[in-house]
Backbone as CSV, one residue per row, in Angstrom:
resi,resn,N_x,N_y,N_z,CA_x,CA_y,CA_z,C_x,C_y,C_z
1,UNK,5.363,29.351,20.527,5.376,28.875,19.141,5.877,27.437,19.058
2,UNK,6.888,27.138,19.865,7.447,25.782,19.874,6.393,24.777,20.342
3,UNK,5.611,25.175,21.360,4.562,24.297,21.865,3.520,24.031,20.781
4,UNK,3.120,25.079,20.065,2.102,24.927,19.017,2.600,24.000,17.913
5,UNK,3.864,24.197,17.491,4.425,23.359,16.435,4.468,21.895,16.879
6,UNK,4.929,21.670,18.108,5.002,20.307,18.630,3.616,19.676,18.732
7,UNK,2.643,20.470,19.176,1.275,19.955,19.309,0.674,19.620,17.953
8,UNK,0.930,20.463,16.947,0.414,20.213,15.590,0.963,18.896,15.040
9,UNK,2.279,18.713,15.161,2.915,17.487,14.655,2.352,16.261,15.368
10,UNK,2.231,16.353,16.693,1.710,15.223,17.469,0.285,14.883,17.072
11,UNK,-0.565,15.896,16.953,-1.970,15.654,16.601,-2.108,15.057,15.201
12,UNK,-1.293,15.524,14.268,-1.353,14.969,12.907,-0.956,13.495,12.911
13,UNK,0.096,13.170,13.675,0.528,11.778,13.762,-0.572,10.902,14.353
14,UNK,-1.249,11.413,15.382,-2.304,10.625,16.027,-3.535,10.513,15.127
15,UNK,-3.892,11.602,14.456,-5.032,11.550,13.536,-4.757,10.600,12.367
16,UNK,-3.467,10.468,12.004,-3.022,9.499,10.998,-3.808,9.601,9.690
17,UNK,-3.761,10.754,9.002,-4.543,10.907,7.768,-4.168,9.914,6.676
18,UNK,-2.870,9.609,6.515,-2.467,8.662,5.476,-2.977,7.256,5.796
19,UNK,-2.943,6.886,7.073,-3.457,5.580,7.458,-4.967,5.475,7.291
20,UNK,-5.660,6.617,7.382,-7.114,6.614,7.249,-7.586,6.647,5.803
21,UNK,-6.686,6.945,4.871,-7.082,7.067,3.468,-7.817,5.824,2.969
22,UNK,-7.272,4.594,3.157,-7.997,3.416,2.647,-9.370,3.239,3.277
23,UNK,-9.486,3.561,4.573,-10.772,3.409,5.258,-11.783,4.433,4.754
24,UNK,-11.311,5.655,4.505,-12.201,6.682,3.973,-12.646,6.328,2.554
25,UNK,-11.720,5.834,1.746,-12.057,5.451,0.375,-13.107,4.343,0.383
26,UNK,-12.910,3.341,1.265,-13.853,2.224,1.349,-15.221,2.697,1.817
27,UNK,-15.233,3.582,2.818,-16.507,4.071,3.364,-17.266,4.928,2.358
28,UNK,-16.528,5.617,1.485,-17.163,6.526,0.519,-17.329,5.893,-0.858
29,UNK,-16.947,4.624,-0.985,-16.944,3.992,-2.303,-18.334,3.945,-2.934
30,UNK,-19.360,3.733,-2.099,-20.717,3.627,-2.633,-21.469,4.952,-2.613
31,UNK,-20.779,6.011,-2.195,-21.367,7.354,-2.253,-21.113,7.910,-3.642
32,UNK,-22.091,8.561,-4.208,-21.919,9.104,-5.552,-20.761,10.100,-5.581
33,UNK,-19.936,10.075,-6.653,-18.743,10.934,-6.715,-19.026,12.410,-6.462
34,UNK,-20.184,12.899,-6.916,-20.487,14.323,-6.738,-20.807,14.679,-5.286
35,UNK,-21.117,13.693,-4.443,-21.431,13.972,-3.034,-20.289,13.626,-2.090
36,UNK,-19.232,12.989,-2.587,-18.143,12.554,-1.716,-17.494,13.720,-0.979
37,UNK,-17.206,14.799,-1.686,-16.559,15.953,-1.059,-17.444,16.543,0.032
38,UNK,-18.756,16.646,-0.244,-19.681,17.189,0.753,-19.709,16.316,2.000
39,UNK,-19.828,14.997,1.805,-19.883,14.074,2.943,-18.594,14.144,3.748
40,UNK,-17.462,14.181,3.056,-16.174,14.226,3.743,-16.017,15.518,4.532
41,UNK,-16.381,16.655,3.924,-16.308,17.937,4.635,-17.226,17.950,5.850
42,UNK,-18.410,17.366,5.712,-19.351,17.295,6.842,-18.763,16.487,7.993
43,UNK,-18.178,15.334,7.684,-17.608,14.484,8.732,-16.398,15.148,9.390
44,UNK,-15.580,15.830,8.595,-14.421,16.534,9.146,-14.863,17.669,10.062
45,UNK,-15.922,18.376,9.667,-16.440,19.472,10.499,-16.997,18.939,11.816
46,UNK,-17.733,17.830,11.752,-18.294,17.233,12.964,-17.176,16.810,13.910
47,UNK,-16.135,16.174,13.357,-15.003,15.726,14.180,-14.319,16.906,14.855
48,UNK,-14.142,17.999,14.121,-13.491,19.186,14.682,-14.322,19.780,15.814
49,UNK,-15.638,19.850,15.608,-16.528,20.376,16.656,-16.440,19.509,17.917
50,UNK,-16.408,18.192,17.735,-16.315,17.268,18.875,-15.005,17.497,19.628
51,UNK,-13.898,17.637,18.884,-12.596,17.816,19.535,-12.505,19.151,20.261
52,UNK,-13.037,20.222,19.660,-13.014,21.534,20.314,-13.869,21.511,21.581
53,UNK,-15.044,20.893,21.488,-15.924,20.780,22.659,-15.236,20.018,23.777
54,UNK,-14.569,18.912,23.416,-13.887,18.104,24.424,-12.715,18.867,25.031
55,UNK,-12.037,19.667,24.215,-10.908,20.447,24.715,-11.339,21.381,25.839
56,UNK,-12.491,22.036,25.679,-12.934,23.028,26.661,-13.767,22.420,27.801
57,UNK,-14.429,21.293,27.549,-15.311,20.719,28.573,-14.809,19.398,29.130
58,UNK,-13.906,18.728,28.419,-13.462,17.398,28.843,-12.752,17.405,30.182
59,UNK,-11.893,18.411,30.405,-11.153,18.492,31.665,-12.072,18.654,32.860
60,UNK,-13.099,19.493,32.716,-14.047,19.704,33.814,-14.829,18.429,34.113
61,UNK,-15.165,17.699,33.042,-15.889,16.441,33.242,-15.029,15.442,34.006
62,UNK,-13.748,15.400,33.686,-12.848,14.482,34.391,-12.685,14.889,35.857
63,UNK,-12.640,16.204,36.109,-12.548,16.680,37.487,-13.769,16.252,38.303
64,UNK,-14.946,16.336,37.684,-16.162,15.921,38.367,-16.135,14.431,38.683
65,UNK,-15.478,13.660,37.812,-15.384,12.214,38.017,-14.225,11.833,38.926
66,UNK,-13.403,12.821,39.289,-12.275,12.559,40.172,-11.114,11.854,39.510
67,UNK,-10.991,11.989,38.190,-9.897,11.346,37.455,-8.682,12.265,37.453
68,UNK,-7.538,11.755,37.910,-6.321,12.545,38.000,-5.656,12.699,36.635
69,UNK,-4.843,13.746,36.509,-4.175,14.019,35.238,-3.176,12.917,34.877
70,UNK,-2.456,12.382,35.893,-1.487,11.343,35.565,-2.193,10.069,35.079
71,UNK,-3.413,9.842,35.554,-4.181,8.696,35.058,-4.510,8.876,33.584
72,UNK,-4.828,10.113,33.213,-5.124,10.412,31.815,-3.886,10.214,30.956
73,UNK,-2.734,10.634,31.464,-1.498,10.483,30.707,-1.141,9.028,30.485
74,UNK,-1.258,8.215,31.554,-0.916,6.795,31.443,-1.911,6.076,30.536
75,UNK,-3.205,6.322,30.734,-4.212,5.649,29.907,-4.115,6.094,28.456
76,UNK,-3.864,7.389,28.236,-3.692,7.873,26.867,-2.488,7.239,26.195
77,UNK,-1.411,7.074,26.965,-0.217,6.429,26.425,-0.472,4.978,26.061
78,UNK,-1.245,4.277,26.903,-1.563,2.873,26.624,-2.418,2.753,25.364
79,UNK,-3.430,3.632,25.244,-4.279,3.625,24.050,-3.446,3.900,22.808
80,UNK,-2.565,4.884,22.919,-1.717,5.253,21.790,-0.769,4.114,21.428
81,UNK,-0.261,3.415,22.449,0.654,2.298,22.209,-0.049,1.165,21.461
82,UNK,-1.273,0.840,21.907,-2.040,-0.216,21.237,-2.326,0.177,19.789
83,UNK,-2.717,1.453,19.601,-3.003,1.928,18.254,-1.760,1.894,17.377
84,UNK,-0.597,2.258,17.946,0.631,2.293,17.167,1.084,0.889,16.771
85,UNK,0.888,-0.095,17.669,1.225,-1.481,17.325,0.358,-1.966,16.170
86,UNK,-0.892,-1.550,16.185,-1.795,-1.925,15.100,-1.314,-1.340,13.773
87,UNK,-0.815,-0.095,13.828,-0.313,0.540,12.609,0.937,-0.161,12.092
88,UNK,1.810,-0.596,13.016,3.079,-1.206,12.612,2.868,-2.596,12.033
89,UNK,2.005,-3.398,12.668,1.924,-4.817,12.309,0.751,-5.176,11.406
90,UNK,-0.287,-4.336,11.314,-1.412,-4.638,10.434,-1.256,-3.892,9.132
91,UNK,-1.401,-4.587,8.034,-1.302,-3.923,6.731,-2.615,-3.245,6.409
92,UNK,-2.523,-2.214,5.575,-3.716,-1.492,5.176,-4.624,-2.373,4.329
93,UNK,-4.044,-3.344,3.642,-4.850,-4.232,2.821,-5.814,-5.010,3.696
94,UNK,-5.323,-5.443,4.875,-6.194,-6.168,5.791,-7.310,-5.266,6.316
95,UNK,-6.949,-3.997,6.615,-7.949,-3.081,7.158,-9.073,-2.834,6.168
96,UNK,-8.737,-2.687,4.886,-9.767,-2.393,3.910,-10.699,-3.568,3.722
97,UNK,-10.193,-4.796,3.885,-11.056,-5.948,3.712,-11.994,-6.125,4.906
98,UNK,-11.620,-5.563,6.068,-12.473,-5.690,7.240,-13.629,-4.706,7.203
99,UNK,-13.509,-3.654,6.434,-14.526,-2.609,6.406,-15.643,-2.979,5.450
100,UNK,-16.861,-2.953,5.928,-17.998,-3.279,5.090,-18.881,-2.053,4.935
101,UNK,-18.660,-1.221,3.921,-19.441,-0.006,3.767,-20.905,-0.301,3.464
102,UNK,-21.774,0.488,4.050,-23.202,0.329,3.789,-23.571,1.152,2.563
103,UNK,-24.784,0.900,2.073,-25.219,1.619,0.877,-25.439,3.094,1.170
104,UNK,-25.880,3.436,2.382,-26.153,4.832,2.698,-24.863,5.568,3.049
105,UNK,-24.958,6.880,3.061,-23.790,7.699,3.395,-23.406,7.501,4.853
106,UNK,-22.097,7.441,5.137,-21.669,7.365,6.546,-21.983,8.678,7.254
107,UNK,-22.422,8.581,8.505,-22.748,9.782,9.276,-22.194,9.636,10.689
108,UNK,-21.245,10.486,11.013,-20.548,10.544,12.310,-19.677,9.302,12.533
109,UNK,-20.286,8.120,12.546,-19.536,6.865,12.704,-19.442,6.176,11.347
110,UNK,-18.281,5.723,10.903,-17.001,5.676,11.626,-16.030,6.797,11.255
111,UNK,-16.425,7.710,10.358,-15.455,8.686,9.868,-15.105,9.742,10.908
112,UNK,-16.116,10.463,11.405,-15.838,11.509,12.404,-15.341,10.881,13.704
113,UNK,-16.061,9.845,14.161,-15.685,9.081,15.355,-15.681,7.603,14.970
114,UNK,-14.628,6.849,15.174,-13.403,7.203,15.903,-12.194,7.490,15.012
115,UNK,-12.389,7.514,13.672,-11.222,7.637,12.802,-10.502,8.976,12.943
116,UNK,-11.235,10.063,13.195,-10.589,11.372,13.366,-10.575,11.753,14.845
117,UNK,-11.741,11.908,15.432,-11.840,12.256,16.864,-11.900,10.974,17.675
118,UNK,-10.800,10.253,17.707,-10.731,8.993,18.432,-10.257,9.187,19.861
119,UNK,-10.228,8.114,20.657,-9.822,8.227,22.070,-8.397,8.724,22.251
120,UNK,-7.480,8.335,21.347,-6.094,8.785,21.485,-5.983,10.290,21.269
121,UNK,-6.710,10.814,20.277,-6.688,12.260,20.009,-7.283,13.041,21.166
122,UNK,-8.422,12.581,21.686,-9.073,13.277,22.797,-8.211,13.227,24.057
123,UNK,-7.572,12.080,24.282,-6.677,11.978,25.444,-5.506,12.945,25.315
124,UNK,-4.960,13.047,24.113,-3.816,13.936,23.895,-4.193,15.393,24.127
125,UNK,-5.406,15.789,23.767,-5.841,17.163,23.994,-5.839,17.496,25.484
126,UNK,-6.281,16.544,26.301,-6.287,16.770,27.749,-4.874,16.807,28.303
127,UNK,-4.001,15.975,27.762,-2.606,15.970,28.213,-1.934,17.293,27.867
128,UNK,-2.207,17.806,26.670,-1.652,19.106,26.280,-2.122,20.198,27.232
129,UNK,-3.388,20.127,27.650,-3.935,21.183,28.507,-3.247,21.225,29.865
130,UNK,-2.599,20.119,30.257,-1.887,20.086,31.541,-0.386,20.233,31.376
131,UNK,0.062,20.431,30.142,1.491,20.564,29.874,1.957,21.986,30.183
132,UNK,3.088,22.164,30.888,3.614,23.511,31.138,3.867,24.252,29.822
133,UNK,3.420,25.490,29.745,3.594,26.270,28.527,2.427,26.160,27.577
134,UNK,1.494,25.300,27.917,0.331,25.138,27.060,-0.916,25.698,27.716
135,UNK,-1.728,26.403,26.959,-3.027,26.840,27.465,-4.077,26.504,26.412
136,UNK,-5.331,26.650,26.766,-6.408,26.201,25.889,-6.380,26.880,24.529
137,UNK,-6.005,28.166,24.510,-6.031,28.881,23.232,-4.886,28.437,22.328
138,UNK,-3.722,28.162,22.896,-2.616,27.617,22.096,-2.973,26.234,21.555
139,UNK,-3.592,25.432,22.408,-3.990,24.087,21.982,-5.056,24.175,20.897
140,UNK,-5.974,25.131,21.045,-7.020,25.321,20.038,-6.413,25.676,18.684
141,UNK,-5.425,26.583,18.689,-4.756,26.961,17.440,-4.082,25.744,16.812
142,UNK,-3.377,24.964,17.643,-2.705,23.756,17.155,-3.717,22.758,16.604
143,UNK,-4.834,22.607,17.307,-5.874,21.669,16.875,-6.463,22.084,15.529
144,UNK,-6.732,23.370,15.361,-7.313,23.855,14.106,-6.328,23.690,12.945
145,UNK,-5.050,23.972,13.196,-4.040,23.799,12.142,-3.921,22.325,11.766
146,UNK,-3.841,21.462,12.782,-3.740,20.020,12.526,-4.977,19.510,11.789
147,UNK,-6.141,20.014,12.155,-7.388,19.594,11.498,-7.410,20.016,10.044
148,UNK,-6.887,21.222,9.750,-6.854,21.688,8.367,-5.915,20.836,7.517
149,UNK,-4.746,20.498,8.078,-3.792,19.649,7.347,-4.389,18.259,7.142
150,UNK,-4.982,17.717,8.198,-5.634,16.409,8.115,-6.738,16.421,7.056
151,UNK,-7.533,17.496,7.053,-8.629,17.624,6.093,-8.113,17.699,4.666
152,UNK,-7.040,18.477,4.455,-6.482,18.617,3.109,-6.011,17.271,2.569
153,UNK,-5.361,16.477,3.428,-4.878,15.156,2.997,-6.046,14.231,2.684
154,UNK,-7.056,14.220,3.552,-8.179,13.307,3.346,-9.050,13.727,2.166
155,UNK,-9.122,15.028,1.887,-9.873,15.483,0.720,-9.212,15.024,-0.583
156,UNK,-7.917,14.732,-0.491,-7.176,14.230,-1.655,-6.987,12.714,-1.567
157,UNK,-7.866,12.046,-0.814,-7.722,10.611,-0.577,-7.556,9.805,-1.856
158,UNK,-8.450,10.012,-2.792,-8.416,9.198,-4.010,-7.172,9.477,-4.856
159,UNK,-6.793,10.752,-5.099,-5.544,10.999,-5.849,-4.296,10.493,-5.134
160,UNK,-4.215,10.678,-3.803,-3.040,10.222,-3.044,-2.936,8.707,-3.082
161,UNK,-4.072,8.038,-2.944,-4.071,6.575,-2.986,-3.567,6.068,-4.325
162,UNK,-3.995,6.713,-5.390,-3.536,6.303,-6.726,-2.052,6.578,-6.922
163,UNK,-1.552,7.680,-6.336,-0.159,8.071,-6.526,0.790,7.178,-5.730
164,UNK,0.482,6.933,-4.444,1.367,6.149,-3.593,1.212,4.651,-3.807
165,UNK,0.008,4.229,-4.138,-0.240,2.797,-4.239,-0.349,2.169,-2.859
166,UNK,-0.724,0.891,-2.807,-0.916,0.216,-1.518,0.390,0.093,-0.751
167,UNK,1.482,-0.220,-1.447,2.765,-0.380,-0.768,3.242,0.944,-0.167
168,UNK,3.059,2.023,-0.893,3.464,3.326,-0.381,2.678,3.725,0.848
169,UNK,1.355,3.463,0.842,0.522,3.780,1.998,0.897,2.929,3.202
170,UNK,1.225,1.658,2.956,1.633,0.776,4.051,2.935,1.278,4.678
171,UNK,3.881,1.734,3.830,5.157,2.241,4.338,4.945,3.476,5.215
172,UNK,4.104,4.402,4.756,3.803,5.607,5.536,3.119,5.235,6.843
173,UNK,2.195,4.272,6.777,1.462,3.829,7.963,2.403,3.261,9.013
174,UNK,3.339,2.425,8.600,4.240,1.787,9.561,5.244,2.769,10.139
175,UNK,5.689,3.728,9.338,6.573,4.766,9.859,5.854,5.589,10.919
176,UNK,4.596,5.943,10.648,3.791,6.669,11.630,3.638,5.855,12.908
177,UNK,3.412,4.551,12.746,3.270,3.680,13.908,4.509,3.665,14.775
178,UNK,5.696,3.628,14.156,6.944,3.627,14.917,7.100,4.910,15.724
179,UNK,6.768,6.042,15.115,6.853,7.317,15.833,5.877,7.352,17.008
180,UNK,4.679,6.798,16.794,3.681,6.793,17.856,4.077,5.869,19.005
181,UNK,4.805,4.785,18.717,5.296,3.910,19.778,6.191,4.701,20.726
182,UNK,7.117,5.475,20.159,8.026,6.274,20.988,7.254,7.301,21.813
183,UNK,6.270,7.957,21.177,5.482,8.963,21.876,4.659,8.344,22.998
184,UNK,4.083,7.156,22.754,3.236,6.526,23.760,4.043,6.110,24.986
185,UNK,5.246,5.569,24.762,6.102,5.189,25.888,6.467,6.424,26.708
186,UNK,6.761,7.524,26.026,7.100,8.771,26.717,5.923,9.274,27.551
187,UNK,4.695,9.155,27.008,3.506,9.586,27.734,3.301,8.757,29.003
188,UNK,3.478,7.431,28.890,3.309,6.556,30.053,4.351,6.877,31.124
189,UNK,5.602,7.061,30.704,6.659,7.359,31.670,6.426,8.702,32.360
190,UNK,5.956,9.692,31.619,5.640,10.997,32.224,4.495,10.862,33.221
191,UNK,3.495,10.037,32.874,2.373,9.812,33.780,2.822,9.138,35.067
192,UNK,3.708,8.152,34.947,4.235,7.463,36.129,5.047,8.427,36.990
193,UNK,5.834,9.294,36.323,6.632,10.279,37.060,5.733,11.240,37.832
194,UNK,4.627,11.682,37.188,3.688,12.574,37.871,3.010,11.875,39.046
195,UNK,2.689,10.585,38.878,2.081,9.818,39.957,3.022,9.718,41.157
196,UNK,4.285,9.398,40.882,5.272,9.268,41.962,5.515,10.610,42.643
197,UNK,5.504,11.687,41.849,5.709,13.017,42.431,4.552,13.410,43.343
198,UNK,3.335,13.065,42.932,2.151,13.448,43.705,2.100,12.738,45.059
199,UNK,2.728,11.572,45.150,2.736,10.811,46.406,4.119,10.831,47.065
200,UNK,5.004,11.736,46.569,6.347,11.890,47.123,7.129,10.583,47.164
201,UNK,7.010,9.805,46.097,7.702,8.525,46.038,9.097,8.678,45.418
């Protein structure tokens, strides 16, 4: 149970639903209000399917490529660190101005990938699968719970944005970034420790 709770919290932080709110609002701005919920649910479902597929098949693919688990931990930590620095130092106002929504509905990119099922999330799923006390079914339960919480927050994107305002969203974003910095450093150090252990260093 402790593993599942820890995995849920970690996945929610990495998925960063509050940080994604402005990007989702911008991407859906030109979609008719009556279709926004449908489009959002479709993208969330696609992202969940991608993450579940990667959870069960990603490890085997890495084995075929000869990629070691400690390499995944270190690279995942680096990706997470870069992402967390972006959350800490870039304001959401800047992010929304960089996004240029097209007239048509977004499909898979950029909502499902990489905003939800991004490289940091996929890397974390593989790291969980190699963590003592974790197995695929526990990780699957954690992933589904985290996806439901993420979905609930993003489905309320427009009301939450109005309630918190830009400053409130920026504060939540930067707090999330600080937590992810600590997690990313821990992931890199664990990966280095596993590397040294594997070579008896």
